[in-house]
VOPAKE-405597 format. One record per residue: y, z, x of N, C-alpha, C, O in turn. Coordinates in steps of 0.2 Angstrom, whole numbers, plus 5000, padded with zeros to 4 digits. Atoms other than C-alpha are relative to their C-alpha. Last residue first. Layout:
<atoms>
YZXYZXYZXYZX ...
</atoms>
This chain:
<atoms>
499350005001537055725572500150044994500750054992 499850015006535255775577500750004999501050055001 499449965001534755755595500249984993500349924991 499650035006533055705601500650044999500750105002 499549955003532155725617500349974994500449904993 499350035003530555635622500450064998500250114996 499550024995528755675624500649984997500649974991 499649954997527555785614500649985004501050025006 500049994993526555665603500550055002500850084997 500750014997526955605586500150015007500549985011 500150064996528655685581499250005002498950045003 500350055003528555815567499949945004499549895002 500649985001529055965577499549954997498949954998 500449994994530455875585499350024998498850005001 500150064997531155815568499650005006499149965007 500550045004530955985560499849935003499249915003 500749975000531756085573499549964997499049945000 500250024993533255965574499350035001498950005004 500250075000533455975555499749985007499249945008 500750015003533356165555499849925001499249915002 500550024995534756185568499349984997498949965000 499850054995536256195556499549975005499549915006 500050065003535256285543500349945004500049895004 500750035000534956415555499949944996499549904998 500250024993536856435559499349975000499149925003 499750064998537256435540499949975007499849915008 500350065003535956565537500449935002500049895003 499950015007536656695549499749944998499549895002 500749985003536456775566500149994992500250044989 500049945003537856675575499350024997498949974996 500549985006537756535587500150074998500150115002 499649985006539356485597499550024994499850034989 499449964998538556465614500450034994500750084995 499350025002536956395606500550055002500550115000 499549945000535356425616500749974998501049935001 499350015001533956295612500450075000500250124997 499649945000532156295618500849985000501049945004 499350035001530856165615500550064998500450094993 499449965002529256225622500649964999500849925003 499450044999527556135622500650044997500650054992 499550015006526056255623500649965003500849965009 499950075001524756225636500549994995500649934993 500450035005524856415641500149925000500549905004 500749985000525356525655499649974994499150004993 500349994993527056465661499250014999498949995004 500050074997527756395644499650005007499349955009 500550055003527156545635500049945003499549915004 500749984999527956665647499549964997499049945000 500250024993529556565648499350025001498949995005 500150074999529756575629499749985007499349935007 500650015003529456765629499949925000499349905002 500549974997530756795642499349984997498849975000 500250034994531956675636499450035003499049995006 500350075001531956745619499849975006499249945006 500749985003532256925625499649934999499049935000 500549984994533656855637499350024997498850005000 500250064996534456765622499550025006499149985007 500350055003534456905610499849945004499249925004 500650024997534857045622499649944997499149924998 500149994992536657085620499449975003499449945008 500149934997536857025602499950005007499749945010 500449965004536956875591499850075002499550104999 499649955004538456785598499650044996499850084991 499749954996537456695611500450054997500650105000 499350014999536356605598500350065005500150115004 499649945000534556595599500749985001500949935004 499350015001533256455595500350075001500050124998 499649935000531456435600500749985000501049945003 499250015000530456285594500350075000500250104995 499649945002528556305598500849985001501049975007 499350024999527256165599500550054997500450074991 499650025006525556245600500749975002500949975008 499950074998524156285612500449974994500149934990 499550045004524056475612500149935002500349925008 500350035006522456535618500549974996500349934992 500450064998523056565636499749974994499549914995 499550064998524456685629499649945001499849884999 500250065004523156805621500449935002500249884999 500750005001523156955633499849944996499249924996 500450024994524856925641499249994998498949965002 499950074999525656915623499549985006499249935006 500550035005525057095619500049935002499449905001 500749984997525957165635499549964995499049944998 500150034994527557065630499350025003499049975006 500250075001527457115612499949975006499449925007 500750014998527557295617499749934999499249925001 500150014993529457275617499350005002499149965007 500749994998529457265598499949985007499649935009 500249945004531257285591499350015002499050075000 499849944997531957175605499750064996499650114999 500549984995530957025600500250075002499750115004 499849934998531957005584499550035005499250085003 500549955001531856815584500250075002500550085007 499749934999533356715582499550054999499750104995 499249995000532456565575500250075001500050114997 499949924999530556545580500850005001501149995006 499350004999530056375572500250075001500250114996 499649955003528156365575500749995001500949975006 499350014998526856235578500350064997500150084991 499950054994524956205578500750005002500949975007 499350035000524556355567500149965006500049995012 499750025007522756395562500649965001500749914997 500450065002521756405579500249984993500049934991 499850064996523156515587499649944998499849895000 500450055002522956645573500249935004500449895001 500649975004523556815579499549944998498949954998 500449954996524656755593499450024997498950025000 500350034995525356605584499550045004499050025006 500550035003525656715569499649955005499049945004 500649965000526656825580499449974997498849984998 500350014993527856685583499450045000498950025003 500250074999528156675564499749995007499249955008 500650005003528256865563499749935000499149925000 500549954996529656875575499349994997498849985001 500250044994530556725567499550045004499150015007 500550065002530456805550499849965006499349935006 500749975001531156965558499549954998498949955000 499949934999532656855563499350045000498950025004 499549984996532256685557500050075000499850114995 499549955003530756595550500550025005500550005011 499349994997529456465554500350054996500250074990 499749945002527556415552500750015003500850005009 499549974997526656255554500350064997500250074991 499849945004525056165549500550045005500450065010 499650025006524755985554500250064996500450064990 499450044998524056015571500549984995501049954996 499549964996522956155565500649965002501249985001 500249994993522056035553500650045003501250055000 500249934999522256055534499950025007499950075009 500350014994523255895530499850075003500350105005 499849984994523655945512499649975006499049965005 500350054996523455865495500350015007500849995009 499650054998523856015485499749965005499249985008 499650035005522856135475500549955001500849924997 500450025005521456185487500449964994500149924991 500550064998522456175503499649984994499449924994 499650064999523856285495499649945001499649884999 499850025007522656415488500449935001500349884997 500650025004521756435505500249974993500049914991 500250074997523456435514499449984996499449924995 499550055002524056585502499849935003499849884999 499950005007522456685503500449944998500349904995 500649995004521656695520500149994993499649984989 500550054998523056625531499450004995499149954993 499750074999524656695523499449965001499449904999 499950035006523656855517500349935000500049884997 500750005003522956895534500149964993499749924991 500350064997524756865541499349984997499149924996 499650065003525456995529499749945002499649894998 500250015007524057115534500449944996500149914993 500750035000524357095552499849994993499549934992 500050074998526257115550499349975000499249914998 500450035005526157275540499949935002499749894998 500150075000526957385553499549984995498950014995 500750014999527357565548499949925000500149894995 500250065005529257595550499349985002499149975008 500650044998529657765558499849954995499749964989 500350045005531457835556499449975003499449945008 499749995006532557965565499649964994499649984988 500350045005531557985581500350014993500250074990 500449965005532658085593499849944995500249904993 500749984998533158005610499650044994499050054996 499949954994535058005606499350035001499250095003 499249994999534657905590500050065005499850125003 499849944997532857835588500850005001501149955001 499350004999532157705576500250075003500150124999 499749945000530257705579500849995001500949975007 499449994997529357545575500350074999500450094993 499649955003527557515571500650015005500650005011 500249944997526857345578500550064997501050044995 500650004997526857175571499750065002499150085002 500049974993528357195560499250005002498850014998 499950044994528657065547500050035006500150005012 500550065001527857155532500149955006499749925008 500749984999528657325537499649935000499249935005 500149984993530457245539499350025001499050005006 499950064996530357155522499950025008499549995011 500650004995529657305513500149955005499649935008 500049944996531357345504499450005005499450045010 499449965001531457165499500050065004500150055010 500249955004529657095501500650054999500550114997 500149944996530156925508499950064995500050054989 499449955000529956775497499850065004499250085005 500349945003528656645503500650055000500950075005 499549954999529256465505499750074997499650074991 500249945004527956325506500450065002500450085008 499749944998528556155512499950064995500050054989 499949955005527556005510500350065003500150085009 500349934999527955875523500150044994500650034990 500049955006528555695525499650065001499150065005 500749985003528855615542500150054994500550094994 500449944997530555555546499450014996499450004990 500650024997531155375539499650065004499150055007 499950044994532955395535499449995004499449965010 499750065002532555445517500149965006500149895006 500550055002531355575524500349934998499949884999 500450034994532755655534499449954997499349915001 499650054995533955665519499649975005499649915007 499950075004532655735506500449955005500249895005 500750045000532055865520500149934996499949884998 500150034994533855925522499449955001499449905004 499550064999534155935504499949975007500049915007 500250065004532556035502500549955000500349895001 500650044997532856145517499949944996499749894998 499950075002534656205511499449955002499549895003 500150054994534556355522500149934997500349885001 500750045000535256465508500049955006500549935009 499950074999536656605509499349965001498849995003 499550014994536456785513500149935001500349915006 499649934999535456865498500549995005500950045007 499949984993534856695491500450065000500850084996 500549954999534156675473500150035007499850085009 500049955005535556575466499650065001499750124999 499549954999535856485482500050054995500350114996 499649995005534156405481500650055001500450115003 499850055005533056325493500650014996500949964994 500250064997532656435509500349944995500549894998 499450034997533556595506499849935002500349905005 499450005004532356675493500649965003501049944999 500050065005530856615503500750004996500949954993 499349995004531256735517500149954995500649924995 499849945002529856655528500650014996501049964996 499449974998529356475529500150074997499950084991 499949945003527656395529500650035002500750055008 499649954996527656215534500150064996500350054990 499749955004526256095528500450055004500150075010 499949944996525755925534500350054995500650044990 499449984997525355805520500050065004499650105003 500049924999523855715513500650015005500749985010 500049974993524155545505499950075001500050114996 500649974999523655485488499950035007499450055010 500450014994525355445482499350035000499250074996 500350075000526155435465499649995006499249945005 500450015006526455625463499649935000499149934997 500649975000527055645481499549994994498949984995 500650054999528255505480499450045000498950015000 500050055005529755625484499449955001499349935007 499550064999529255765495499949954995499449944991 500450064999528455915487500449945001500849934997 499650065000529356085490499549945001499149945006 500350064997528356235485500549945000500849934994 499750065001528956415481499749945004499449955009 500150054996528056575480500349944998500249924992 499850075002528656735472499849955005500049965011 499550044997527656885478500249944997499749904995 499950075003526457015472500649975003501150015005 499450025003525857185480500049934998499549894998 500049985007524257275484500749994997501050034994 499549955000524557255503500150024993500650064991 500049964994522957155508500650064999500550115003 500549945000522857095490500050045006499850105005 500149984992524456995491499550065000499750115000 500349934997524456925473499950005008499749955011 500650024996525656785468499750065003500150105007 500449944999526856855455499449995004498850015001 499549954999528256725452499750075002500050125004 500249945004526956585454500650055002500850065008 500749995001527056415461499850054995499450054990 500249934999528956395459499250004998499149994992 500349965005529456215461499850075002499750085008 500249934999530556115472499750034994500150034988 500750004996530655925472499850075001499250085004 500650015005531955935458499450005003498950005000 500150075002533156005471499550004995499150044994 500650034998533656195472499949934997500149924991 499950064996535456225470499449975002499449925006 500650024996535556345456500149945004500449895001 500350065001537356395452499449995004499450005010 500050044994537756575453499649944999499149944996 499350004997538256675438500049965006500649945007 499650055004536556635430500749995002501049945001 500150064998535656725444500449954996500649894999 500750035002536456885438500049935003500449905005 499950075003537856965447499349974999498949985003 499650005006537957155450500149934997500449934992 500449995006536457135462500450014994500150024988 500350065002537557045475499650024993499549984989 500750004998538757185477499649954996499749944991 500550005005540657155476499350015003499250015009 499750035006542357155485499550004994499750014988 500650045004541857275498500349974994500650014990 500049995007543357315509499549964997499449904998 500250055004543357335528500050024993500050084991 500049985007544157435542499849944995500149894997 499950065004543857425561499950034992499550074991 500049985007544057555574500149944996500649914997 499750045005543657515592499950034993499450054992 500149965007543257605608500449964995501049954996 499749935000543457465621499850044994499550014989 499849994993542857285624500350075002500450095008 499949934998541957255608500150005008499749985012 500150014993542157085599500250075004500750095003 499549964996541857125581499849995007499349995010 500150014993541157015568500550045004501150045002 499449974997540857035549499850005008499350005010 500149944997539456915543500750035003501149995005 500250014993539956785531499950075003500150125000 499549994995540056815512499750005007499150015008 500149974993538956755499500650005004501049965004 500250044995539656725481499850035007500050095008 500750004999539656845467499749965006499149955007 500350045005541356815461499349995000498949964997 499949975006542156965470499749954994499649984988 499350015002541256905486500150034992499750054989 499950075002539656985491500749994999501150044999 499350015002538957145499500149924998499749885001 499550014994537057165500500749984997500849964991 499449965002535957235486500550005006500950055008 499850025006534557115487500650034997500950024992 499650065000534557135505500249974993500649934993 500550065000534057315503500549945000501049944999 500749984999534757495505499549945000499049955003 500149945004536557475497499250025001498950044996 500550015005537057345510500050074996500250124999 500249945003538457315522499649994994499649944991 499950005007538457165534499950074997499650115001 500349955005538457155553500249984993500749954991 500050035007538857055568499750054996499250084998 500549975005539257125586500249974993500749964991 499950025006539957025601499550044995498950034996 500350065002539957115618500249984992500650024990 499550055002540357275627499649934998499149925000 499850044994538857395627500549954997500649934991 500150075001538657515612500349965006500949985008 500450024995538457705615499849925000499249905001 499849984993539057765599499649965004499149935003 500650034996539157695581500150015007500649985010 499850014993540357805570499349985004498850015004 500649994995540157785552500349995007500749945008 499950014993541457795537499350015004498950045002 500649994996541557775519500149995007500649955009 500250054996543157805509499450015004499250075004 500450055003543357905494499849955005499449915003 499550055003544858015501499649944996499949904993 499649985006543758165503500549954997500749964992 499549944999542558075515500450024994500249994988 499350005004541057975511500450065002500250115002 499849945004539657945524500750004997501149964999 499349985000538957785530500050064996499750074991 499749995007537057765533500750025001500950075005 499550055002536657685550500250014993500549964990 499550004995535657835557500549954999501049955003 499849944999534157785546500450015006500349985011 500149964994534057605544500350075000500950074999 500049935002534157535526499850055006499550105006 499549985005534657355528500050074998500450094994 500449965004533757335545500550024994501050064996 499950025007534657195553499650034995499550004990 500550045003533757235569500149974993499749954990 500649965002534857385573499549964996499149984992 500149944996536257325584499450044997499250095000 500450024995536257145577499950065005499650055011 499850044995536757215561499649985006499050005006 500550034997536457315545500349945005500749905003 499850064996537657445539499449975004499050015007 500350014993537057565526500449945003500749904999 499850064997537857625509499750005007499850055011 500250004993537157765497500149935003499949885001 500649974999538257765482499849995007500249985011 500049954994539957725476499450045000499250084997 500650004996539757565465500050055006500050035012 500650015004540957565451499350015004498850015001 500249945003542357645462499349994995499050044994 499850005007542357485472499850074997499250094998 500650025004542057525491500350014992500650054991 499849985007543257545505499649964995499449914996 500150045005542457555522500350024993500250084992 499749975006542957625539499949954994500049894995 500050055006541857585554500350044994500150104993 499949965006542157675571500149954994500549914994 499750045006541357575585500150054994499650084992 500249975007541057675601500449954995500949934996 499449995004540957605619499850034993499250034991 500249985007539757605633500650024996501050064998 499649955004540157525650499750004993499449964990 500349945000538657435659500450054996500250114995 499549965002538857255656499750075000499250084996 500249935000537757125664500650044999501150045003 499549964996538056945659499750075000499450094995 500049935002536956805653500550045004500750015009 499749964995537056615653500050074997500050094991 500249935000536156475644500450045005500450025011 499549954998537056315640499850075000500050114995 499350015001535756215631500450065002500450114998 499649935000533956215636500749985000501049935003 499350005000532856065631500250075001500050124997 499750065002531056005633500850005001501149955003 499449975002530156135644500549944998500749905002 499450044998528456065646500650034996500650044990 499850045005527056195647500649965002501049975007 499350005001526356265663500249954994499949894995 499850065003524656325667500750004998501050054997 499450005004524156445680500249944997500249895000 
</atoms>
């Protein structure tokens, strides 16, 4: 039995709650957009079109939904019209934070939609991507899925004048990585963070961001088929496309990046990261391609949606030898922290991987939180060697 180094754990605690409660959702919607509306939150994997979570309209024009059998705890969610490109927003088109409910009894909450993201053009939102960010292609081919995708690249300052070869970080949900005008839930601000870190002497890196597939996001980030059930009855089956997506990432996109940019191609200088479902597929990338990726940022991973990953991990864990940054917030759902701990501990115990694990007592499931922890992830991942602790102010 091998054991990895556990670098950091911050304030982890769990509680067992057995009572089950009901959340009654009431929603007021602008008359211009009265159509199919869903709720996506930490109780359904943030699926923007999950069956069983569609709101119904009553004779007063309001929408409503009753979510049963929920344990006590904190629940976060947003409303969509079936995809993250059609998520709720402010009346001016700006991003809004997650709604939050502390559930300790049967609860009724009422909300009002101010606007929908797709009613506002990109021109209405100021672009925030730095001059170091370029779009490689708006329709990069994904032959494994017969689709195309927008691909972004961040080249550190001085790239054009230097002859150096750079590490590469591949990030999921590219819409939210660099630019407020393209984000559906706020941006991570990775370009600004990178610029700042590089100026104070941190290691430079090329960052490649891959847009998600919109309505196909769940499928592309799923390692295994998923059945959404209600009262024991299957309401929706999502076909996993995670293997095909990772084949594209490794066999097509990485090949293109290595050919067209000065990259350090070794496993030790190739990283992958993402949040939520993007965190799940980033961890699965280590399982599927342990010889390609030398590190991963696994932010708020949706492990609960794929319980079979535990059995699959046992078969391949000894092959994983990477640096892995795990992050979860205690306000993200009943099992987020425990699911993450289970996977992280299994990798730490049965592989030579190096684990950096953080649990944030105030952490929520949103872009501002992941932006908050990105610098710490990046600094630790890029450190020479594996020893030491860091803290980003």
